[in-house]
DSSP file (Angstrom, degrees, kcal/mol; ACC not computed):
  #  RESIDUE AA STRUCTURE BP1 BP2  ACC     N-H-->O    O-->H-N    N-H-->O    O-->H-N    TCO  KAPPA ALPHA  PHI   PSI    X-CA   Y-CA   Z-CA
    1    1 A G     >        0   0    0      0, 0.0     4,-1.9     0, 0.0     5,-0.1   0.000 360.0 360.0 360.0 -56.9   20.3   -0.5   -0.8
    2    2 A K  H  >  +     0   0    0      1,-0.2     4,-2.3     2,-0.2     5,-0.1   0.902 360.0  47.5 -68.1 -42.4   17.4   -2.9   -0.8
    3    3 A T  H  > S+     0   0    0      2,-0.2     4,-2.9     1,-0.2    -1,-0.2   0.872 109.9  54.4 -67.9 -36.7   14.8   -0.5   -2.2
    4    4 A F  H  > S+     0   0    0      2,-0.2     4,-2.1     1,-0.2    -1,-0.2   0.921 109.2  48.3 -62.9 -43.7   17.4    0.6   -4.9
    5    5 A V  H  X S+     0   0    0     -4,-1.9     4,-2.4     2,-0.2    -2,-0.2   0.941 111.2  49.6 -62.9 -48.0   17.8   -3.0   -6.0
    6    6 A V  H  X S+     0   0    0     -4,-2.3     4,-2.9     1,-0.2     5,-0.2   0.927 109.7  51.7 -55.7 -47.8   14.0   -3.5   -6.1
    7    7 A A  H  X S+     0   0    0     -4,-2.9     4,-2.6     1,-0.2    -1,-0.2   0.900 110.6  48.7 -59.5 -40.5   13.6   -0.3   -8.2
    8    8 A N  H  X S+     0   0    0     -4,-2.1     4,-1.9     2,-0.2    -1,-0.2   0.891 111.3  49.0 -67.8 -37.9   16.2   -1.5  -10.7
    9    9 A V  H  X>S+     0   0    0     -4,-2.4     4,-3.1     2,-0.2     5,-0.7   0.941 113.6  47.3 -66.3 -45.2   14.6   -5.0  -11.0
   10   10 A I  H  X5S+     0   0    0     -4,-2.9     4,-1.6     1,-0.2    -2,-0.2   0.936 113.5  48.0 -58.1 -49.4   11.2   -3.3  -11.6
   11   11 A D  H  <5S+     0   0    0     -4,-2.6    -1,-0.2    -5,-0.2    -2,-0.2   0.828 119.5  38.8 -64.3 -33.6   12.7   -0.9  -14.2
   12   12 A T  H  <5S+     0   0    0     -4,-1.9     3,-0.3    -5,-0.2    -2,-0.2   0.925 129.8  23.3 -82.9 -50.9   14.5   -3.8  -16.0
   13   13 A I  H  <5S+     0   0    0     -4,-3.1     3,-0.2    -5,-0.2    -3,-0.2   0.844 130.2  35.6 -91.2 -35.4   11.9   -6.6  -15.9
   14   14 A A    ><< +     0   0    0     -4,-1.6     3,-1.5    -5,-0.7    -1,-0.2  -0.176  67.6 138.4-116.3  40.1    8.6   -4.9  -15.4
   15   15 A R  T 3  S+     0   0    0     -3,-0.3    -1,-0.2     1,-0.3    -2,-0.1   0.874  86.8  20.6 -53.7 -42.9    9.0   -1.7  -17.4
   16   16 A D  T 3  S+     0   0    0     -3,-0.2    -1,-0.3    77,-0.1    77,-0.2  -0.111 111.0  88.7-120.4  34.6    5.5   -1.9  -19.0
   17   17 A K  S <  S-     0   0    0     -3,-1.5     2,-0.1    -7,-0.2    75,-0.1  -0.983  80.9-107.7-131.1 142.2    3.8   -4.2  -16.4
   18   18 A P        -     0   0    0      0, 0.0     2,-0.4     0, 0.0    77,-0.2  -0.417  38.4-157.8 -62.3 144.8    1.9   -3.4  -13.2
   19   19 A T  E     -a   95   0A   0     75,-2.6    77,-3.0    -2,-0.1     2,-0.5  -0.983   9.7-153.7-130.7 139.5    4.0   -4.4  -10.1
   20   20 A L  E     -a   96   0A   0     -2,-0.4     2,-0.6    75,-0.2    77,-0.2  -0.961   7.4-171.4-114.5 124.2    2.8   -5.1   -6.6
   21   21 A V  E     -a   97   0A   0     75,-3.0    77,-3.0    -2,-0.5     2,-0.5  -0.961  10.7-160.0-114.7 116.2    5.3   -4.7   -3.7
   22   22 A V  E     +a   98   0A   0     -2,-0.6    77,-0.2    75,-0.2    75,-0.1  -0.857  11.6 179.5-105.4 132.0    3.9   -6.0   -0.4
   23   23 A V  E     -a   99   0A   0     75,-2.7    77,-1.9    -2,-0.5     6,-0.1  -0.821  36.8-110.6-126.1 162.9    5.4   -4.8    2.9
   24   24 A P  S    S+     0   0    0      0, 0.0    77,-0.4     0, 0.0     2,-0.3   0.813  87.7   6.1 -70.1 -31.1    4.5   -5.7    6.5
   25   25 A N  S  > S-     0   0    0     74,-0.1     4,-2.1    75,-0.1     5,-0.1  -0.928  73.3 -99.8-151.3 170.8    2.9   -2.4    7.7
   26   26 A K  H  > S+     0   0    0     -2,-0.3     4,-2.7     1,-0.2     5,-0.2   0.886 115.4  54.7 -59.8 -41.8    1.7    1.1    6.7
   27   27 A T  H  > S+     0   0    0      1,-0.2     4,-2.0     2,-0.2    -1,-0.2   0.943 112.5  41.6 -63.3 -45.8    4.8    2.9    8.0
   28   28 A L  H  > S+     0   0    0      1,-0.2     4,-2.9     2,-0.2    -1,-0.2   0.845 111.5  57.2 -69.7 -31.4    7.2    0.8    5.9
   29   29 A A  H  X S+     0   0    0     -4,-2.1     4,-2.7     2,-0.2     5,-0.2   0.937 108.1  47.2 -59.9 -47.8    4.8    1.0    2.9
   30   30 A A  H  X S+     0   0    0     -4,-2.7     4,-2.3     2,-0.2    -2,-0.2   0.906 113.7  48.2 -61.0 -43.6    4.9    4.8    3.0
   31   31 A Q  H  X S+     0   0    0     -4,-2.0     4,-2.3    -5,-0.2    -2,-0.2   0.937 113.8  45.6 -64.6 -47.6    8.7    4.8    3.3
   32   32 A V  H  X S+     0   0    0     -4,-2.9     4,-2.9     2,-0.2     5,-0.2   0.905 112.5  51.3 -63.9 -40.9    9.2    2.3    0.4
   33   33 A A  H  X S+     0   0    0     -4,-2.7     4,-2.6    -5,-0.2    -1,-0.2   0.932 110.0  49.8 -59.4 -46.1    6.7    4.2   -1.8
   34   34 A R  H  X S+     0   0    0     -4,-2.3     4,-1.4    -5,-0.2    -2,-0.2   0.925 114.2  44.3 -60.3 -43.8    8.5    7.4   -1.2
   35   35 A E  H  X S+     0   0    0     -4,-2.3     4,-2.2     1,-0.2    -1,-0.2   0.902 112.8  50.4 -69.5 -40.2   11.9    5.9   -2.1
   36   36 A L  H  X S+     0   0    0     -4,-2.9     4,-2.9     1,-0.2    -1,-0.2   0.867 106.6  55.9 -66.8 -33.3   10.6    4.1   -5.1
   37   37 A R  H  < S+     0   0    0     -4,-2.6     4,-0.5    -5,-0.2    -1,-0.2   0.898 108.7  49.1 -61.6 -38.3    9.0    7.3   -6.4
   38   38 A A  H >< S+     0   0    0     -4,-1.4     3,-0.5    -5,-0.2    -2,-0.2   0.928 117.2  39.4 -65.2 -46.4   12.4    8.9   -6.2
   39   39 A Y  H 3< S+     0   0    0     -4,-2.2     3,-0.2     1,-0.2    -2,-0.2   0.832 126.8  33.2 -74.0 -33.3   14.1    6.0   -8.1
   40   40 A L  T >X S+     0   0    0     -4,-2.9     4,-2.8    -5,-0.2     3,-1.0   0.111  76.7 121.3-113.5  21.6   11.4    5.5  -10.7
   41   41 A R  T <4 S+     0   0    0     -3,-0.5    -1,-0.2    -4,-0.5    -2,-0.1   0.778  79.5  44.9 -60.5 -28.3   10.0    9.0  -11.1
   42   42 A D  T 34 S+     0   0    0     -3,-0.2    -1,-0.3    -4,-0.2    -2,-0.1   0.682 125.7  26.0 -87.7 -18.2   10.8    9.0  -14.9
   43   43 A T  T <4 S+     0   0    0     -3,-1.0     2,-0.3     1,-0.2    -2,-0.2   0.687 115.8  38.0-121.1 -24.1    9.5    5.6  -15.8
   44   44 A H     <  -     0   0    0     -4,-2.8     2,-0.5    -7,-0.1    50,-0.2  -0.942  61.8-129.6-135.6 154.8    6.8    4.5  -13.3
   45   45 A R  E     -b   94   0A   0     48,-2.2    50,-3.1    -2,-0.3     2,-0.5  -0.905  28.9-156.4 -96.5 126.2    3.8    5.8  -11.4
   46   46 A V  E     +b   95   0A   0     -2,-0.5     2,-0.3    48,-0.2    50,-0.2  -0.930  14.8 179.6-112.2 123.0    4.2    4.7   -7.7
   47   47 A E  E     -b   96   0A   0     48,-3.0    50,-2.9    -2,-0.5     2,-0.4  -0.838  22.8-128.7-122.1 159.3    1.0    4.4   -5.6
   48   48 A L  E     -b   97   0A   0     -2,-0.3     2,-0.4    48,-0.2    36,-0.4  -0.895  18.4-177.8-111.4 131.7    0.2    3.5   -2.0
   49   49 A F  E     +b   98   0A   0     48,-3.1    50,-1.4    -2,-0.4     2,-0.2  -0.856  24.4 147.6-131.1  97.9   -2.5    0.9   -1.1
   50   50 A V        -     0   0    0     -2,-0.4    31,-0.1    27,-0.3    48,-0.0  -0.758  57.0 -68.1-123.9 169.1   -2.8    0.5    2.7
   51   51 A S        -     0   0    0     -2,-0.2    51,-0.1     1,-0.1    -1,-0.1  -0.301  38.6-142.3 -56.1 137.3   -5.6   -0.3    5.1
   52   52 A H        +     0   0    0     50,-0.1    22,-3.0    25,-0.1     2,-0.5   0.409  68.3 106.8 -86.8   4.7   -8.0    2.6    5.2
   53   53 A F  E     -C   73   0B   0     20,-0.2    20,-0.3     1,-0.2     3,-0.2  -0.718  43.2-177.3 -88.5 129.8   -8.6    2.3    9.0
   54   54 A S  E    S+     0   0B   0     18,-2.6     2,-0.3    -2,-0.5    19,-0.2   0.634  84.5  24.4 -88.4 -19.6   -7.1    4.8   11.3
   55   55 A L  E     +C   72   0B   0     17,-1.5    17,-2.3     2,-0.0    -1,-0.3  -0.973  66.6 166.3-145.3 129.6   -8.4    2.8   14.2
   56   56 A Y  E     +C   71   0B   0     -2,-0.3    15,-0.2    15,-0.2    13,-0.0  -0.886   3.4 169.7-147.2 116.6   -9.3   -0.8   14.4
   57   57 A V  E     -C   70   0B   0     13,-3.1    13,-2.5    -2,-0.3     3,-0.1  -0.976  29.5-137.4-124.1 113.3   -9.9   -2.8   17.6
   58   58 A P        -     0   0    0      0, 0.0    -2,-0.0     0, 0.0     9,-0.0  -0.177  30.8 -86.6 -70.0 162.2  -11.3   -6.2   16.9
   59   59 A E        +     0   0    0     10,-0.1     2,-0.3     7,-0.0     9,-0.2  -0.338  58.7 165.1 -64.8 149.9  -14.1   -7.7   19.0
   60   60 A S  E     -D   67   0C   0      7,-2.2     7,-3.6    -3,-0.1     2,-0.5  -0.964  37.2-117.6-156.3 170.1  -13.0   -9.5   22.1
   61   61 A F  E     -D   66   0C   0     -2,-0.3     2,-0.4     5,-0.2     5,-0.2  -0.984  27.9-178.8-116.4 127.7  -14.1  -11.0   25.4
   62   62 A S  E >   -D   65   0C   0      3,-3.1     3,-1.4    -2,-0.5    -2,-0.0  -0.963  70.0 -20.2-131.5 117.8  -12.6   -9.6   28.6
   63   63 A R  T 3  S-     0   0    0     -2,-0.4    -1,-0.1     1,-0.3     3,-0.1   0.908 128.2 -49.5  52.3  47.4  -13.5  -11.0   32.0
   64   64 A G  T 3  S+     0   0    0      1,-0.2     2,-0.4    -3,-0.0    -1,-0.3   0.503 117.0 116.7  76.5   1.2  -16.6  -12.6   30.6
   65   65 A R  E <   -D   62   0C   0     -3,-1.4    -3,-3.1     2,-0.0     2,-0.4  -0.876  63.8-128.8-110.4 137.1  -17.7   -9.4   29.0
   66   66 A Y  E     -D   61   0C   0     -2,-0.4     2,-0.6    -5,-0.2    -5,-0.2  -0.667  18.6-161.1 -81.5 129.1  -18.1   -8.9   25.2
   67   67 A V  E     -D   60   0C   0     -7,-3.6    -7,-2.2    -2,-0.4     3,-0.1  -0.965  19.0-129.5-114.7 120.7  -16.3   -5.9   23.8
   68   68 A E        -     0   0    0     -2,-0.6     2,-0.1    -9,-0.2   -11,-0.0  -0.219  27.4 -95.4 -65.7 153.4  -17.6   -4.8   20.4
   69   69 A K        -     0   0    0    -10,-0.1     2,-0.4   -13,-0.0    -1,-0.1  -0.453  41.0-162.9 -64.1 138.3  -15.4   -4.1   17.4
   70   70 A R  E     +C   57   0B   0    -13,-2.5   -13,-3.1    -2,-0.1     2,-0.3  -0.984  16.9 158.3-122.6 136.9  -14.4   -0.4   16.9
   71   71 A S  E     -C   56   0B   0     -2,-0.4     2,-0.4   -15,-0.2   -15,-0.2  -0.993  22.1-162.0-155.2 157.7  -13.0    1.1   13.8
   72   72 A A  E     -C   55   0B   0    -17,-2.3   -18,-2.6    -2,-0.3   -17,-1.5  -0.994  17.0-138.5-141.1 133.4  -12.7    4.4   12.0
   73   73 A I  E     -C   53   0B   0     -2,-0.4   -20,-0.2   -20,-0.3   -21,-0.1  -0.787  11.8-141.6 -95.1 131.6  -11.9    5.0    8.3
   74   74 A D     >  -     0   0    0    -22,-3.0     4,-2.3    -2,-0.4     5,-0.2  -0.825   5.7-151.4 -92.3 118.0   -9.5    7.7    7.4
   75   75 A P  H  > S+     0   0    0      0, 0.0     4,-2.0     0, 0.0    -1,-0.1   0.820  94.9  56.5 -60.2 -29.8  -10.8    9.5    4.3
   76   76 A N  H  > S+     0   0    0      2,-0.2     4,-1.8     1,-0.2     5,-0.1   0.923 109.1  44.9 -68.5 -43.9   -7.2   10.4    3.2
   77   77 A L  H  > S+     0   0    0      2,-0.2     4,-1.7     1,-0.2   -27,-0.3   0.880 111.4  53.4 -64.5 -37.5   -6.1    6.7    3.2
   78   78 A D  H  X S+     0   0    0     -4,-2.3     4,-2.0   -26,-0.3    -2,-0.2   0.895 106.8  52.7 -62.3 -40.2   -9.3    5.7    1.4
   79   79 A A  H  X S+     0   0    0     -4,-2.0     4,-2.4     1,-0.2    -1,-0.2   0.880 106.1  53.7 -64.5 -39.1   -8.5    8.3   -1.3
   80   80 A L  H  X S+     0   0    0     -4,-1.8     4,-2.1     2,-0.2    -1,-0.2   0.866 107.1  51.5 -64.1 -35.5   -5.0    6.8   -1.7
   81   81 A R  H  X S+     0   0    0     -4,-1.7     4,-2.1     2,-0.2    -2,-0.2   0.910 110.8  47.3 -64.4 -42.2   -6.6    3.4   -2.2
   82   82 A H  H  X S+     0   0    0     -4,-2.0     4,-2.6     1,-0.2    -2,-0.2   0.878 111.5  52.6 -69.8 -35.2   -8.9    4.8   -4.9
   83   83 A R  H  X S+     0   0    0     -4,-2.4     4,-2.3     2,-0.2    -1,-0.2   0.918 108.8  49.1 -65.8 -39.3   -5.9    6.6   -6.6
   84   84 A A  H  X S+     0   0    0     -4,-2.1     4,-1.5   -36,-0.4    -2,-0.2   0.910 112.8  47.6 -66.1 -42.2   -3.9    3.3   -6.7
   85   85 A T  H  X S+     0   0    0     -4,-2.1     4,-1.1     2,-0.2    -2,-0.2   0.889 111.3  50.1 -63.4 -41.8   -6.8    1.5   -8.2
   86   86 A R  H  X S+     0   0    0     -4,-2.6     4,-2.4     1,-0.2     3,-0.3   0.892 106.7  56.0 -64.1 -41.1   -7.4    4.2  -10.8
   87   87 A A  H  X S+     0   0    0     -4,-2.3     4,-2.0     1,-0.2    -1,-0.2   0.872 103.4  54.5 -60.6 -36.5   -3.7    4.2  -11.7
   88   88 A L  H  < S+     0   0    0     -4,-1.5    -1,-0.2     1,-0.2    -2,-0.2   0.843 110.8  45.4 -65.3 -34.0   -3.9    0.5  -12.5
   89   89 A V  H  < S+     0   0    0     -4,-1.1    -2,-0.2    -3,-0.3    -1,-0.2   0.852 117.1  45.2 -75.1 -37.5   -6.9    1.2  -14.9
   90   90 A E  H  < S+     0   0    0     -4,-2.4     2,-0.3    -5,-0.1    -2,-0.2   0.760 120.3  18.2 -81.2 -26.4   -5.1    4.2  -16.6
   91   91 A S     <  -     0   0    0     -4,-2.0     3,-0.2    -5,-0.2    -1,-0.1  -0.965  50.4-145.8-148.1 158.2   -1.6    2.9  -17.1
   92   92 A D  S    S+     0   0    0     -2,-0.3     2,-1.7     1,-0.2    -1,-0.1   0.766  90.9  69.4 -95.1 -29.0    0.5   -0.3  -17.3
   93   93 A N  S    S+     0   0    0    -77,-0.2   -48,-2.2   -75,-0.1     2,-0.4  -0.467  72.5 133.2 -94.0  69.6    3.7    1.0  -15.7
   94   94 A V  E     - b   0  45A   0     -2,-1.7   -75,-2.6   -50,-0.2     2,-0.5  -0.941  42.7-156.9-118.0 138.4    2.3    1.4  -12.2
   95   95 A V  E     -ab  19  46A   0    -50,-3.1   -48,-3.0    -2,-0.4     2,-0.6  -0.979   9.9-162.7-112.0 119.9    4.0    0.2   -9.0
   96   96 A V  E     -ab  20  47A   0    -77,-3.0   -75,-3.0    -2,-0.5     2,-0.6  -0.934   2.9-159.7-106.8 120.2    1.6   -0.4   -6.1
   97   97 A V  E     -ab  21  48A   0    -50,-2.9   -48,-3.1    -2,-0.6     2,-0.3  -0.885  21.9-179.0 -98.5 118.0    3.1   -0.6   -2.7
   98   98 A A  E     -ab  22  49A   0    -77,-3.0   -75,-2.7    -2,-0.6     2,-0.3  -0.883  26.2-129.1-123.4 149.7    0.7   -2.4   -0.3
   99   99 A S  E >>  -a   23   0A   0    -50,-1.4     3,-0.8    -2,-0.3     4,-0.7  -0.700  26.7-121.9 -89.4 150.3    0.6   -3.3    3.3
  100  100 A V  G >4 S+     0   0    0    -77,-1.9     3,-1.5    -2,-0.3     4,-0.5   0.908 108.8  59.8 -56.8 -44.4   -0.2   -6.9    4.2
  101  101 A S  G >4 S+     0   0    0    -77,-0.4     3,-1.0     1,-0.3    -1,-0.2   0.796  96.9  60.0 -60.6 -29.2   -3.2   -5.9    6.3
  102  102 A C  G X4 S+     0   0    0     -3,-0.8     3,-1.0     1,-0.2    -1,-0.3   0.758  94.0  65.0 -71.0 -21.8   -5.0   -4.2    3.4
  103  103 A L  G << S+     0   0    0     -3,-1.5    -1,-0.2    -4,-0.7    -2,-0.2   0.716  95.8  57.2 -71.2 -20.0   -5.0   -7.5    1.5
  104  104 A Y  G <         0   0    0     -3,-1.0    -1,-0.2    -4,-0.5    -2,-0.2   0.410 360.0 360.0 -94.3   0.6   -7.3   -9.1    4.0
  105  105 A G    <         0   0    0     -3,-1.0    -3,-0.1    -4,-0.2    -2,-0.1   0.475 360.0 360.0  67.0 360.0  -10.0   -6.4    3.6
């Protein structure tokens, strides 16, 4: 229901304009992107832009001890980010589905 409505709004109002859809997390971003691809397959290119970290543990203090930040970048997620950016350069009718965390770098 909700994704269908969003797809129709995008198709009607933003037919030849790039569109950003922001969702709370990676899992929901993947689901929304998949559904939008199905609804907009003939009119828009739908890309995913999510955080490229497969692991991220921020720095912290535990029992008076400093714990360093740990992170790992997933090359597949990084490639999706580049693909979304490239799509925006190549075409106007692009829908980018992004997670909130990726916007904070």
